[in-house]
C-alpha positions in Angstrom: 28.3 4.1 -18.1 27.5 7.2 -16.1 25.1 6.6 -13.3 23.6 9.5 -11.3 21.5 9.2 -8.2 19.4 11.9 -6.6 18.9 11.6 -2.9 17.3 13.6 -0.1 17.7 14.0 3.6 14.6 13.3 5.7 13.6 13.0 9.4 14.0 9.4 10.7 10.6 7.7 10.9 11.2 7.0 14.6 11.6 10.7 15.4 8.8 12.4 17.3 8.1 15.4 15.1 7.1 18.8 16.5 5.8 21.8 14.7 8.2 24.8 14.6 7.4 28.2 16.1 6.5 29.6 12.6 3.7 27.0 12.3 4.9 26.1 8.8 7.8 23.8 9.3 9.1 21.1 11.8 11.2 21.9 14.7 14.6 20.4 13.9 15.9 20.3 17.5 16.2 16.7 18.6 15.4 15.3 15.1 17.6 12.6 13.6 18.0 13.0 9.9 18.7 10.1 7.5 18.9 9.3 3.8 15.4 8.9 2.4 14.8 5.1 2.5 13.5 4.9 -1.1 16.7 6.7 -2.2 18.7 3.9 -0.6 17.2 1.5 -3.1 18.3 3.8 -5.9 21.9 4.0 -4.5 22.1 0.2 -4.2 20.8 -0.2 -7.8 23.5 2.2 -9.0 26.2 0.2 -7.3 24.8 -3.0 -8.7 24.8 -1.5 -12.3 28.4 -0.3 -11.8 29.6 -3.7 -10.6 27.9 -5.5 -13.5 28.7 -3.0 -16.3 31.4 -0.7 -15.0 31.4 3.1 -15.2 31.2 5.8 -12.6 28.6 6.7 -10.0 27.6 10.2 -8.9 25.2 11.3 -6.2 23.6 14.7 -5.7 21.2 16.3 -3.3 19.8 19.7 -2.4 19.7 21.0 1.1 21.5 22.6 4.0 25.1 21.9 5.0 23.8 19.0 7.1 22.7 17.2 3.9 26.3 16.3 3.4 25.7 13.4 5.8 23.5 11.6 3.4 26.1 12.0 0.7 28.7 10.5 3.0 26.3 7.6 3.6 26.2 7.0 -0.1 30.0 7.3 -0.2 30.2 4.7 2.5 28.1 2.4 0.5 30.4 2.8 -2.6 29.4 5.9 -4.6 32.4 7.7 -6.0 31.4 11.4 -6.4 28.9 13.7 -4.7 27.6 17.2 -5.0 25.5 19.3 -2.7 23.3 22.1 -4.1 23.4 24.2 -0.9 20.2 25.9 0.0 19.3 27.4 3.4 15.7 27.9 2.4 13.1 25.1 1.9 12.4 24.6 -1.8 9.3 22.9 -3.3 9.3 19.8 -5.6 9.4 22.0 -8.7 12.4 24.1 -7.6 14.3 21.0 -6.4 13.8 19.2 -9.7 14.8 22.4 -11.6 18.0 22.6 -9.7 18.8 18.9 -10.1 18.1 19.1 -13.8 20.4 22.1 -14.1 23.3 20.0 -12.8 22.4 16.7 -14.5 22.1 18.3 -18.0 25.9 18.9 -17.8 26.7 15.4 -16.5 25.0 13.5 -19.4 24.3 10.5 -17.3 23.2 7.3 -19.0 20.8 6.5 -16.2 19.4 8.6 -13.4 18.0 6.9 -10.3 16.0 8.3 -7.5 13.5 7.1 -4.9 9.8 7.0 -5.9 9.1 9.7 -3.3 10.5 11.2 -0.1 9.0 10.1 3.2 8.7 13.6 4.6 6.5 15.5 2.0 5.4 12.4 0.1 4.7 14.5 -3.0 6.0 11.8 -5.5 6.8 14.5 -8.0 10.6 15.1 -8.3 11.5 12.1 -10.4 8.8 12.8 -13.0 9.4 16.5 -13.0 13.2 15.8 -13.5 12.6 13.6 -16.5 10.3 16.1 -18.1 12.8 18.9 -17.6 15.6 16.8 -19.1 13.4 15.5 -22.0 13.9 11.9 -20.9 11.6 8.9 -20.5 10.8 7.9 -16.9 9.7 4.7 -15.2 8.3 4.9 -11.7 7.7 2.5 -8.8 10.3 0.1 -10.2 10.8 -3.2 -8.4 12.9 -4.9 -11.0 15.5 -3.5 -13.4 17.6 -5.0 -16.2 20.0 -3.0 -18.4 21.5 -4.6 -21.4 23.4 -2.4 -23.8 21.1 0.5 -24.6 17.9 -1.4 -23.6 16.2 -1.0 -20.3 13.6 -3.5 -19.0 11.8 -2.5 -15.8 9.1 -4.2 -13.7 6.9 -1.8 -11.9 4.0 -2.0 -9.5 0.5 -1.1 -10.7 -2.9 -1.5 -9.0 -3.5 -5.1 -8.5 -0.3 -6.4 -10.0 2.9 -5.6 -11.9 3.7 -4.6 -15.4 6.9 -4.9 -17.5 7.9 -1.9 -19.6 10.9 -1.3 -21.9 12.8 1.9 -22.7 16.2 3.0 -24.0 19.0 4.9 -22.3 19.1 7.6 -21.1 16.2 7.2 -18.7 15.0 8.2 -15.2 14.2 5.3 -12.9 12.2 5.9 -9.6 12.9 3.1 -7.2 10.3 1.3 -5.1 10.7 -1.0 -2.1 11.5 -4.5 -3.3 13.9 -3.4 -6.0 16.9 -4.7 -4.0 18.2 -4.9 -0.5 20.6 -2.0 0.3 24.0 -3.0 1.5 25.4 -2.1 4.9 28.5 0.1 4.6 31.7 -1.6 5.9 34.1 0.0 8.3 36.6 0.8 5.5 33.9 2.5 3.5 32.7 4.5 6.5 36.2 5.8 7.3 37.0 6.7 3.7 33.7 8.6 3.4 34.7 10.9 6.2 37.5 12.5 4.2 36.1 12.2 0.7 35.5 15.7 -0.9 32.0 16.9 -1.6 31.5 19.5 -4.4 29.2 22.4 -3.6 27.2 24.8 -5.7 24.5 27.4 -5.2 21.0 26.8 -6.5 20.3 28.4 -9.8 16.5 28.5 -9.2 14.9 29.5 -5.9 11.3 30.4 -6.8 8.8 28.1 -5.2 5.5 27.3 -7.1 3.7 26.6 -3.8 3.6 28.0 -0.3 3.0 26.2 2.9 0.4 28.1 4.8 0.3 26.0 7.9 1.4 22.7 9.4 -0.3 20.7 12.1 0.0 17.3 13.7 -2.8 14.7 13.1 -5.4 14.4 15.8 -4.6 11.7 18.4 -6.4 8.4 18.0 -9.3 7.9 20.4 -9.0 5.2 23.0 -10.1 1.7 22.1 -13.3 0.3 23.6 -14.0 -3.3 24.6 -17.7 -4.1 24.4 -17.5 -7.7 25.5 -15.6 -11.0 25.3 -18.1 -13.4 23.8 -20.8 -13.7 21.1 -23.2 -11.7 23.2 -21.2 -8.6 22.4 -21.8 -8.8 18.6 -25.1 -6.8 18.5 -23.5 -4.0 20.5 -20.4 -4.0 18.4 -22.5 -3.8 15.2 -24.5 -0.9 16.7 -21.4 1.0 17.6 -19.8 0.4 14.2 -23.0 1.8 12.6 -23.9 4.7 14.9 -20.6 5.9 16.3 -17.8 4.8 13.9 -20.2 5.0 10.9 -18.3 2.4 8.9 -21.3 0.2 8.1 
């Protein structure tokens, strides 16, 4: 079985983000970058499938040279091969999916895994676009996955509950939190990942469909207000909720 995983490099959620001087991007100075957390679930699921059914695992990402670090994280977890589509410019979801599809069509993977979305832009588009470009079925927000022979059975989150769907290989799976618990790389894996080769190629498609016009930080939250400490404060609280907060 050939198992491919698409991953991305994103700012750590604990990083204090600043807007860059161009007003259209973040200032990378002082920012810690990590593998997209949803993609970690995809990497772990790929490793679990390999351990159960055998085969080879392959990870790919698009980004600057620094994106090699997330490939090495996947190597340390147990992924065998990796490829970086090296782009110095920021590409939108369509262009990213187009370049990933360009590589994946030659790999002929039996199953392609990715996170349901990246935590930076939160577009939730690449997995579905990728499946469409490759002419494959896709299943999103997957929290349970079983592959037996050519049959795929996935449990996915829906509004108010879960649903179970079936498909056949090849298929694109978009992982949701709860699918598994990503393993911690051991020391041996970390050391081996440092010297493991990473293939590079240039993007075949660099035309964005959208343009970022401006970027701004959200307004700071207003300070809290204490209106009292006993039941006598209830009327004033109700008034403030109605007249100031306008939530009732």
